[in-house]
C-alpha positions as CSV (number, residue, x, y, z in Angstrom):
1,M,77.8,151.8,-42.4
2,A,78.8,150.0,-45.6
3,E,80.9,147.5,-43.7
4,I,78.0,146.7,-41.3
5,W,75.6,146.1,-44.1
6,D,78.2,143.9,-45.9
7,D,78.4,141.8,-42.7
8,M,74.6,141.5,-42.6
9,R,74.5,140.5,-46.2
10,I,76.9,137.6,-45.6
11,F,75.1,136.6,-42.4
12,L,71.7,136.5,-44.3
13,A,73.2,134.4,-47.2
14,V,74.5,131.8,-44.7
15,A,71.2,131.8,-42.7
16,R,69.2,131.2,-45.9
17,S,71.4,128.6,-47.6
18,E,72.5,127.0,-44.3
19,S,76.0,126.4,-45.7
20,L,79.1,128.4,-46.5
21,S,79.3,127.0,-50.0
22,G,75.6,127.9,-50.7
23,A,76.2,131.4,-49.4
24,G,79.4,131.6,-51.5
25,R,77.3,130.9,-54.6
26,I,74.8,133.5,-53.7
27,L,77.4,136.1,-53.0
28,R,79.9,135.0,-55.7
29,M,82.5,134.7,-52.9
30,D,84.9,131.9,-51.9
31,P,83.3,129.8,-49.1
32,A,86.5,130.2,-47.0
33,T,86.1,134.0,-47.2
34,V,82.5,133.7,-46.1
35,G,83.6,131.6,-43.2
36,R,86.2,134.1,-42.1
37,R,83.7,137.0,-42.4
38,I,81.2,135.1,-40.2
39,A,83.9,134.3,-37.7
40,R,84.8,138.0,-37.6
41,L,81.2,139.0,-37.1
42,E,80.7,136.5,-34.3
43,Q,83.9,137.8,-32.6
44,S,82.7,141.4,-32.8
45,L,79.3,140.4,-31.3
46,N,81.1,138.1,-28.8
47,A,78.5,135.4,-29.5
48,P,78.1,132.4,-31.9
49,L,75.6,133.0,-34.7
50,F,75.6,129.5,-36.2
51,A,75.8,125.9,-34.9
52,K,77.6,123.7,-37.4
53,S,76.4,120.1,-37.9
54,A,76.3,117.4,-40.5
55,Q,73.1,119.0,-41.8
56,G,74.8,122.4,-42.2
57,Y,74.8,125.8,-40.5
58,A,71.8,126.3,-38.2
59,L,71.0,129.6,-36.4
60,T,71.8,129.8,-32.7
61,E,69.5,131.8,-30.4
62,T,71.6,134.9,-31.0
63,G,71.6,134.3,-34.7
64,A,67.8,134.0,-34.7
65,R,67.5,137.3,-32.9
66,L,69.7,139.0,-35.4
67,L,67.7,137.6,-38.4
68,R,64.9,140.2,-38.4
69,P,67.1,143.2,-37.9
70,A,69.3,142.0,-40.7
71,E,66.3,141.5,-43.0
72,A,65.1,145.0,-42.1
73,A,68.6,146.4,-43.0
74,E,68.3,144.5,-46.4
75,Q,65.0,146.1,-47.1
76,A,66.3,149.6,-46.1
77,M,69.3,149.2,-48.5
78,Q,67.1,148.1,-51.3
79,A,64.7,151.0,-50.7
80,A,67.7,153.4,-50.6
81,S,69.0,152.1,-53.8
82,E,65.6,152.6,-55.5
83,A,65.4,156.1,-54.2
84,A,68.8,156.9,-55.5
85,A,68.2,155.4,-58.9
86,G,64.7,156.8,-59.3
87,V,61.7,154.6,-60.3
88,A,60.1,156.7,-63.0
89,G,62.0,154.9,-65.8
90,G,62.1,151.2,-66.6
91,L,62.8,148.4,-64.2
92,S,66.4,147.2,-63.8
93,G,68.4,144.6,-61.8
94,Q,67.6,141.0,-61.2
95,I,64.2,139.6,-60.1
96,R,63.8,135.8,-59.5
97,I,60.3,134.2,-59.7
98,G,59.6,130.7,-58.3
99,A,56.7,128.8,-59.9
100,P,55.3,125.3,-60.3
101,D,56.5,123.9,-63.6
102,G,53.1,124.1,-65.4
103,C,53.0,127.8,-64.9
104,A,56.7,128.1,-65.5
105,N,56.6,126.2,-68.8
106,F,53.5,127.4,-70.4
107,L,52.8,130.9,-69.1
108,L,55.8,132.7,-67.5
109,P,58.1,132.5,-70.5
110,Q,55.9,134.7,-72.7
111,V,54.7,136.9,-69.8
112,C,58.3,137.6,-68.6
113,A,59.6,138.1,-72.1
114,A,57.0,140.8,-72.6
115,I,58.0,142.5,-69.4
116,A,61.7,142.3,-70.3
117,D,60.9,143.9,-73.7
118,D,59.5,146.9,-71.9
119,N,62.4,147.0,-69.5
120,P,65.7,146.3,-71.3
121,D,67.8,146.6,-68.1
122,L,65.8,144.1,-66.2
123,E,67.1,140.5,-65.7
124,V,64.3,138.0,-65.0
125,Q,65.0,134.5,-63.7
126,I,62.3,131.7,-63.5
127,V,62.9,128.9,-61.0
128,A,60.6,126.0,-62.0
129,L,60.3,123.6,-59.1
130,P,57.9,120.7,-58.5
131,R,57.5,121.9,-54.9
132,V,56.7,125.0,-52.9
133,V,59.3,127.7,-53.3
134,N,60.8,128.8,-50.0
135,L,60.7,132.6,-49.9
136,S,62.0,132.8,-46.4
137,K,65.3,131.4,-47.6
138,R,65.2,133.8,-50.6
139,E,65.1,131.0,-53.2
140,A,63.1,133.6,-55.1
141,D,62.0,137.2,-54.8
142,M,58.4,136.2,-55.3
143,A,56.5,133.0,-56.2
144,I,53.4,131.7,-58.0
145,A,51.5,129.2,-55.9
146,V,48.4,127.1,-56.4
147,S,47.4,127.3,-52.7
148,P,47.7,130.5,-50.6
149,P,50.3,129.9,-47.8
150,T,49.0,130.3,-44.3
151,A,52.3,130.7,-42.4
152,G,55.2,133.2,-42.5
153,R,55.4,136.9,-43.0
154,L,54.1,136.8,-46.6
155,S,51.9,138.9,-48.8
156,V,49.4,136.8,-50.9
157,Q,47.4,138.1,-53.9
158,K,45.0,135.9,-55.9
159,V,46.0,136.4,-59.6
160,T,43.6,134.4,-61.7
161,D,41.6,131.1,-62.0
162,Y,42.6,128.6,-64.6
163,H,41.0,125.4,-65.8
164,L,42.1,121.8,-66.5
165,H,40.6,118.8,-68.4
166,L,41.3,115.2,-69.1
167,A,43.1,115.0,-72.4
168,A,44.8,112.7,-74.8
169,S,46.4,112.8,-78.2
170,E,44.2,112.0,-81.2
171,T,46.6,109.2,-82.1
172,Y,46.1,107.5,-78.7
173,L,42.3,107.8,-78.8
174,A,42.2,106.4,-82.4
175,A,44.2,103.3,-81.3
176,H,42.3,102.5,-78.1
177,P,38.7,101.7,-77.0
178,P,36.2,104.6,-77.1
179,I,35.6,106.6,-73.9
180,R,32.0,107.5,-73.4
181,A,31.8,107.5,-69.6
182,L,34.0,107.7,-66.5
183,A,33.8,103.9,-66.1
184,D,35.5,103.5,-69.5
185,L,38.7,105.0,-68.1
186,R,39.5,101.7,-66.4
187,A,40.5,100.3,-69.7
188,H,43.0,103.0,-70.4
189,R,46.6,103.9,-69.4
190,M,46.7,107.0,-67.1
191,V,49.4,109.6,-66.8
192,G,49.7,111.6,-63.6
193,Y,51.8,112.6,-60.6
194,I,53.9,110.3,-58.4
195,S,51.5,110.1,-55.5
196,D,54.0,110.5,-52.7
197,M,55.5,113.5,-54.4
198,I,52.4,115.7,-54.8
199,F,53.5,118.8,-53.0
200,D,50.0,120.5,-52.9
201,K,46.6,118.9,-52.5
202,E,45.3,121.0,-55.3
203,L,47.4,118.9,-57.7
204,D,45.9,115.6,-56.7
205,Y,43.6,115.6,-59.7
206,L,43.0,111.9,-60.4
207,T,42.1,110.7,-56.9
208,D,38.7,112.4,-57.1
209,L,38.0,110.5,-60.3
210,G,38.6,107.2,-58.6
211,V,42.0,106.7,-60.4
212,S,44.4,105.2,-57.9
213,R,47.1,103.8,-60.3
214,H,49.1,105.8,-62.8
215,A,50.9,103.5,-65.3
216,L,53.1,106.5,-66.1
217,A,53.9,109.0,-63.4
218,S,56.2,112.0,-62.9
219,N,56.6,114.9,-60.5
220,S,57.0,117.2,-63.5
221,V,54.0,118.6,-65.4
222,A,56.2,119.0,-68.5
223,V,57.1,115.2,-68.5
224,Q,53.4,114.3,-68.1
225,F,52.5,116.6,-70.9
226,H,55.1,115.2,-73.3
227,W,53.9,111.7,-72.6
228,L,50.4,112.7,-73.4
229,R,51.4,114.5,-76.6
230,Q,53.3,111.4,-77.7
231,G,50.2,109.2,-77.3
232,A,51.2,107.4,-74.1
233,G,47.8,107.7,-72.4
234,L,45.3,110.0,-70.8
235,G,45.9,112.6,-68.1
236,I,44.8,116.0,-66.6
237,V,46.1,118.9,-68.6
238,H,46.0,122.7,-68.1
239,D,43.8,124.3,-70.7
240,F,46.5,126.9,-71.2
241,A,48.9,124.2,-72.3
242,L,46.7,122.6,-75.0
243,P,47.4,125.2,-77.7
244,S,51.0,124.1,-77.7
245,A,50.0,120.6,-78.7
246,P,47.5,120.8,-81.6
247,G,47.0,117.0,-81.7
248,M,45.7,116.8,-78.2
249,V,42.0,117.0,-77.4
250,K,39.8,117.1,-74.3
251,V,38.1,113.9,-73.2
252,L,34.8,113.8,-71.4
253,P,34.9,117.6,-71.0
254,D,31.4,117.9,-69.5
255,A,32.1,115.2,-66.8
256,I,35.7,116.2,-66.0
257,S,36.3,119.9,-65.6
258,L,38.6,121.3,-62.9
259,R,39.2,124.9,-61.8
260,R,42.2,126.0,-59.8
261,S,43.8,129.4,-58.9
262,F,47.2,131.0,-59.1
263,Y,48.4,133.2,-56.2
264,L,51.3,135.7,-56.2
265,V,53.3,135.3,-53.0
266,R,55.8,137.9,-51.8
267,H,57.8,138.8,-48.8
268,A,55.6,141.1,-46.8
269,D,58.3,143.8,-46.4
270,D,58.8,143.9,-50.2
271,R,55.5,145.8,-50.5
272,R,57.5,148.9,-49.5
273,L,59.7,148.6,-52.5
274,E,58.3,150.4,-55.5
275,R,60.4,148.3,-57.9
276,M,58.9,145.1,-56.7
277,N,55.4,146.5,-56.6
278,R,55.7,147.6,-60.3
279,F,57.1,144.2,-61.4
280,A,54.4,142.3,-59.4
281,A,51.7,144.3,-61.0
282,A,53.0,143.7,-64.5
283,L,53.5,140.0,-63.7
284,A,49.9,139.5,-62.3
285,D,48.4,141.5,-65.2
286,G,50.4,139.5,-67.7
287,L,49.4,136.1,-66.2
288,R,45.7,137.0,-66.2
289,Q,45.8,138.1,-69.9
290,E,47.9,135.1,-71.1
291,T,45.8,132.6,-69.2
292,S,42.7,134.0,-70.7
293,R,44.2,134.2,-74.2
294,L,45.4,130.6,-74.2
295,E,42.3,129.2,-72.6
296,G,40.2,131.0,-75.3
297,L,42.1,129.1,-78.0
298,T,40.8,125.8,-76.6
């Protein structure tokens, strides 16, 4: 049984990473060894599981049929491990969270640190990406999203609303023409996203304001935030980020006020795992409390 599961574990790593080297990194195994194990598995099944190309390893028809049973075996092994260890105590092991970098920079560090304080044997990893995290390839165990996904076998839970405003540093505002109406923005330098790298329509903040050109643009919220804090221009900022930059203030807050939402996205099958359920509950509760606390400071 252990040998069969080990084969499935290697098969899943190659299927998700689409390469032997990627699977090797996940498994901490030499890529050549991964290749030999896949070849042995294909020989035992008398069928190819992957088609190799310049783009990497793609599942064959047989491989695609094997994927769901392999994922079910993975879930069963995780559930068995939980049952053997017991779940009454603290959480342990590794859990990886994917999140857009605004949430990852300004909310998740303190939320996850608090969870780790209560669970000393837990290892929490935050993957901050300026794109949607691919859970099907196990880039993370769960993800925070700004739009609920509509495809895939996923569990989606709305966590909390959050707010954003146009903001700038006091030094920038003191050195540039006053802003009393939306029309005044035309005389100012705007900071925002690179338009063709906006990965979610909910992040296209400035288009609705009639701003089509960003003199300073980045696909990273953190980069945009540092520009604004240093007095480089005006841009849309999360309210929960403002307390970390005391010299930054809201501009036209009555005319420009945005509301968005965070969603917790998980593999549907993970809802059977008590460990993941407990962590997800602590994460969602922590995000709600921290968002409310930081927004209250503004």
